[in-house]
C-alpha positions, 0 to 999 in steps of 0.5 A, a space after each residue: 128608232 123604235 126597239 123591237 120590244 117597243 113595236 107593240 107600243 108604238 103600234 097602239 100609239 099610232 092607232 090612236 093618232 088624233 085621239 091622244 090625250 095632251 099628256 102622256 107618261 112613259 115609264 119603265 126601267 132605264 135602257 128600254 128605249 123610252 126616250 127614243 119612242 118620245 122623240 119618234 112620237 114627237 116627230 110623228 106629231 109634227 111631221 106634215 106627211 107621216 109615212 104608213 107605219 107611223 114614223 115621221 117622213 123626214 122630208 117635209 119642212 117640219 122635219 127638216 126643221 126638227 132635225 136640225 134642231 131649230 123647230 119653232 114648235 118643238 120643246 125639249 126640256 132636260 136638265 143642263 147637265 144632260 143638255 151639255 152631255 148631249 152636245 159634248 157626247 154621252 161620255 163626256 163629263 158635265 161641267 162649267 168649261 170656265 169655272 169647272 162647276 157641275 151643271 144642274 142635274 135637275 129640271 129647274 123652275 126657270 125652264 118651266 117659266 120659259 116654256 110657260 112664256 114660249 107656249 103663250 105665244 101662238 104656234 109658229 108654223 102649224 096648230 101642233 106643239 109638242 113638249 118632251 120632258 125628260 127625265 120628269 123625275 128630275 123636277 123638284 116640288 116648285 118646278 112640278 107645281 109650275 108644270 102642273 099649271 100647263 097640264 091642268 090648262 094645256 095650250 090648244 094643240 100642245 102634246 106633253 110627253 114626259 119620260 120617267 124611270 121613277 115615276 113614284 117620285 113625281 107629284 101625284 098630281 102630275 101623274 094624275 094629269 097624264 095617261 100613263 104608258 108603261 114599257 115592257 121589258 124584252 122578253 128572253 127571245 127578244 134579248 137573245 135576238 139583240 145579243 146575236 147582233 151584238 159583241 160576245 162581251 155584251 152578254 155579261 154587261 146585259 146581265 149586269 144592266 138587268 136585262 136592259 139591252 140599251 143601258 147595256 150598250 151605253 155601259 160597253 160604249 162608256 168602258 164597262 167591260 174594264 170597269 166590270 173586270 176591276 169590280 170583280 177582281 176587287 171583291 173576289 177575295 176577302 177585302 181589306 175594307 180601308 185599302 180598298 176604299 181608298 183605292 175606290 175613292 181614287 178610282 172614282 175620281 179618275 179620268 178613266 171613271 169620269 169619262 165613262 160617267 162612272 160614279 158612286 150611284 153606279 158603284 153602289 148599284 153594282 155592290 148590291 147586285 153582287 151581294 144579291 147574287 150571293 144571297 140567291 146562291 146562298 138560298 139555293 137560287 140562281 146568279 142573276 146579274 154576274 153570270 160569268 163570276 158564278 164560281 167566284 160568287 159560289 166560293 163567297 156564298 159558302 163563306 157567309 152565313 145566311 143571316 150575314 148575307 141577307 143582312 149585308 144586303 139590306 144594309 147596302 140597299 139602304 146605303 144606296 138611298 144616300 149614294 147620291 150625295 154622300 157627306 164624305 165619299 171615303 167614309 162612305 165607301 169605308 162604311 159599305 165595304 166594312 159591311 161587306 168584310 164582315 159579311 164575308 167573314 161570316 159575321 153577323 152584322 
């Protein structure tokens, strides 16, 4: 499905049918619909009789094979953890059923080597082959260099569709071998139209998701309303940092959080956006991420000095950079919450 805000991009891609370069890089914020558009384009490229609007017909042999997941000329390269979640349902935590070991969140070099071997063989069904690689930033340097060889000397009739929410994390040589397509954010009218078709609770989640409709919808499906209510309740007053750190550690390890895919990175991102709204109010601006909590945020802003609020925001921005691999979860949470508590008290950090 192509989202309304991406229809102009889709129309441009369809108009270039037959003239597209061998490698495209789709970039934009999470929750815009990049993956869905890449899948739709892959379906069109493989389809034997595309429709007038550019979409795959859904009826030919190629479409039937692709929809059944066994098209011999379609390759989807994703991290092992993402593949497991796709099989088990998006809400399921990734893990090894036998030993509980977490699957890799990276695209590993062996996957690219397998792709190289597969592409070395002539296409099975037609002259067209398609590779979707998502997310492209999940490649480490060794994996990216292996893919680079394919992009520099692409097999005949092979199209590479790379999807990325963090293109700066890609090797410059990878970016230079691809034609980059930047995906626009929906404008206010498009967001309003989308909200009109959703539940009223979605408005707050859409703001928290930075205006990204699909990110907000995923959050709602994962119990985002309840998670947001607890987050706001815990931060509405002057928190006891050490006590709250212990509660949040247990929260992140709970079945509820694991089932929702609610981890430390998301919690720190919410924390940064919460403080960003406080800073905005303190400087005479508006609430962006938590509009339903404007009264609470205004009260907090009134208790903070500009210096303390700004310093707290900058410190959490730095903390967020290491949120994916903290050495000790409890100490990480204690450090972050003590910085926040000091800012609430108006102290300079």
